[in-house]
C-alpha positions, 0 to 999 in steps of 0.5 A: 413645789420645790421650784417656787422659792427659786422663782421668787429668788430670781424674780426680785433681782430681775424686777430691780434691774428692769425697774432701774432702767425703766424697761418695763417691757423687758421686765414683762418678757423676762418675767413671763418667760420665768413664770412660763418655765415654772408652770411647765416644770410643775406640769411635767413634775406633777402630772406629765400625762396631762398638759394643763400648763398651756392654759396659764401660759396663754394668760401670762402671754397677755402681759408682754403683749399688752405692754407692747400694744401700750407702748405702740399706741403711745408712740403712735399718739405722740406722732399724731400730736407732732404732726398737728 
């Protein structure tokens, strides 16, 4: 579990960087990749013969997908309002 402190040390400056620029989709992509790397490294260190990291990775991937879908719907709704 030596990777856990590195995850939080990297997570904080990344979240501050993206929050200042109001780029929450970029934050979701970067934080998801960082968290996925964390789960893969913990899986390979603790039990390399069992690939259990796939299950939390699928859950983590919903964050950027939902952010993309929200921004897509927001743009689609604003275009509908402009047409009327």
